[in-house]
C-alpha positions as CSV (number, residue, x, y, z in Angstrom):
1,X,73.1,112.0,131.8
2,X,74.1,109.5,129.2
3,X,74.6,105.9,130.1
4,X,78.0,104.2,129.4
5,X,76.4,102.3,126.5
6,X,75.1,105.5,124.9
7,X,78.4,107.3,125.3
8,X,80.2,104.3,123.9
9,X,77.8,104.1,120.9
10,X,78.4,107.8,120.2
11,X,82.2,107.2,120.2
12,X,81.7,104.3,117.8
13,X,79.8,106.6,115.4
14,X,82.6,109.3,115.8
15,X,85.2,106.6,115.2
16,X,83.5,105.5,111.9
17,X,83.3,109.2,110.8
18,X,87.0,109.8,111.6
19,X,88.0,106.6,109.7
20,X,86.0,107.8,106.7
21,X,87.7,111.2,106.8
22,X,91.2,109.6,107.1
23,X,90.4,107.4,104.1
24,X,89.3,110.4,102.1
25,X,92.6,112.2,102.9
26,X,94.5,109.1,101.8
27,X,92.5,108.9,98.6
28,X,92.9,112.6,97.8
29,X,96.7,112.4,98.2
30,X,96.8,109.3,96.1
31,X,94.7,110.9,93.3
32,X,96.8,114.1,93.4
33,X,100.0,112.2,93.2
34,X,98.8,109.9,90.4
35,X,97.0,112.5,88.3
36,X,99.0,115.6,88.8
37,X,102.5,114.4,89.6
38,X,102.7,111.2,87.6
39,X,100.4,111.4,84.6
40,X,100.8,115.0,83.8
41,X,104.5,115.1,84.6
42,X,105.5,118.4,83.1
43,X,102.0,119.9,82.9
44,X,101.6,120.7,86.6
45,X,103.7,122.4,89.2
46,X,105.1,119.7,91.3
47,X,105.9,122.1,94.1
48,X,102.3,123.2,94.4
49,X,101.0,119.6,94.2
50,X,103.5,118.7,97.0
51,X,102.3,121.6,99.2
52,X,98.7,120.6,98.7
53,X,99.5,117.0,99.6
54,X,101.4,118.1,102.7
55,X,98.3,120.1,103.8
56,X,96.1,117.1,103.3
57,X,98.7,115.0,105.2
58,X,98.7,117.4,108.1
59,X,94.9,117.2,108.2
60,X,95.1,113.4,108.2
61,X,97.6,113.4,111.1
62,X,95.2,115.6,113.1
63,X,92.4,113.1,112.4
64,X,94.6,110.2,113.4
65,X,95.4,111.9,116.7
66,X,91.6,112.5,117.3
67,X,91.0,108.8,116.3
68,X,93.5,107.7,118.9
69,X,91.8,109.8,121.6
70,X,88.4,108.4,120.6
71,X,89.7,104.8,120.7
72,X,91.3,105.5,124.1
73,X,88.0,106.8,125.5
74,X,86.2,103.8,124.1
75,X,88.6,101.6,126.0
76,X,88.0,103.5,129.2
77,X,84.2,103.3,128.7
78,X,84.5,99.6,127.9
79,X,86.1,99.0,131.3
80,X,82.9,100.5,132.9
81,X,80.6,98.0,131.3
82,X,79.3,95.5,133.7
83,X,81.3,92.3,133.8
84,X,78.9,89.6,132.5
85,X,80.8,86.8,134.4
86,X,80.5,88.7,137.7
87,X,76.8,89.4,137.1
88,X,76.2,85.8,136.4
89,X,78.0,84.7,139.5
90,X,76.1,87.3,141.6
91,X,72.7,86.1,140.3
92,X,73.7,82.5,141.0
93,X,74.2,83.3,144.7
């Protein structure tokens, strides 16, 4: 069975991965809008570009929900860490 610290560290790693994925989605939408919608104006199908961006946005929203869940779980685990102040007081006794 994993310790609280190990479980917390795994969540930190997962959080970092989710943040990178969200940033990738944000970058992809930005690139698509800049390159295909703005720079090429009449050369691309704006409806298709919008649909692609909406799909990426939906993916980003799912990642953000997952990130919220991971951060919530981190908070719950953090509450299980030993309280250093209480440990210090107990060792002084």
